[in-house]
Every structure is written in C-alpha cells, then in structure tokens.
N, C-alpha and C positions, 0 to 999 in steps of 0.2 A: 532764323527759323523759313525756310520754305514756305508753311501757311501761317505767317508773321507778312511775308515779303504779299503772298499774292491776298492778304485781307485788305496791304495799304495798298496796292496796286486799284483795286475795289473800288475803294474811300474817296482816291484819290479822284473819283469821276463826280462827286462833288465839286457844282462852282462856287458855292457858296458856302461860308461856315461863318458860325454856328449853325449845327443842321439838331433836329429834332429821330433823335436817334433809339432804333427800340429792339431791346435786348430779349433772350429770349435760351433764357434755358429749365432743362427738368431735372430736377436735384431728389435725391429720396424723402419722403417725407421724416427729416428728422428736423429737429425745429433748430439745433445749434446749425449744425449747416445751412439751412438757412437764412437764418439771422446774418453768416457769415458773407451772403449771395445781397441780403438785401444790404449789410455795409461797404460792397464798390459804391452803393449809391447815394449820389447827393444827400439830403433832403429838402430839394426844392422836386426831385425825382419819381413818377409816380411810377407810385408800384402796385401790380399785380398778382394775386395766387391762381392757381386752381388745381385742386384735391384730381386726382387721378383715379380711375373708377370703383377701384379698388384699396382707394389709400393710401399703398403703397410707395407712388411720388407727388411733388407739386413742381407742377410749371411758373415758374418765376417769369410773369413778362416786366422788362422794364423800362422808360423814355424816359431820354436826359439831354435837354440838351449839350450836346461836344461841339466843343473848339476848333478840336482837328483830329487828321488819324490819329497817330499819336495817343491821344486821351484817351480812345476807345479799344485801340489794342492793347492798351495799359491792363482793363479793365479785362479782359479776355483772360493777357496773362493772369492776373492776381485770382480769375477764376478755372483755373487753371486747374490751381493745388488744391481745388477743395477736392477729397476722393469723392467717384461715382457721380461727378455732375456731368452732363451733355449737355454741350453750348448747340443750342441753333442759331 
C-alpha cells in the first residue's frame, strides 16, 4: 500500500536502530478501544492518555524502543483495524 511505502521511506532516514519512537492515536472514549490501542505496545512502553475537553475522545501517546521500520509499520497496520481510530 502506498501509505506504508511512504512511511517505510521516511523511517529509512533513521541511521541508528533501535530508536525511541512516538506513536499518537485519537480514539473515541471507549474503554475497549483504549485497551486495544494500549495492547499494541510492550509492557515497557511509556503510555500517556489525555481526554478531550468534552470527554468524547482520548489521545493516546506511546513511546517505545523500535528495532526496525517494519516493526513500526506493523503497529500502525494493527491500529488501523480499530474502528474510528485516527493515527497521527
């Protein structure tokens, strides 16, 4: 898919791996969806949540050491299967 190829190209600019990569997602304030997003990351990942002003959405930021571009793309692919998620 073109989207993943573009991301792969951008990630190839990193010269040294592993890198601490920051993922950011916005999901509806639904505990099941929040849990699904957080389950994409290892136990040692740093995860932050921030609720929107009206409480309808939650921003999830996760920082985790990643070892290659394919690992990052795999997380984005899995996240894209979660309904109503926005990847930033």
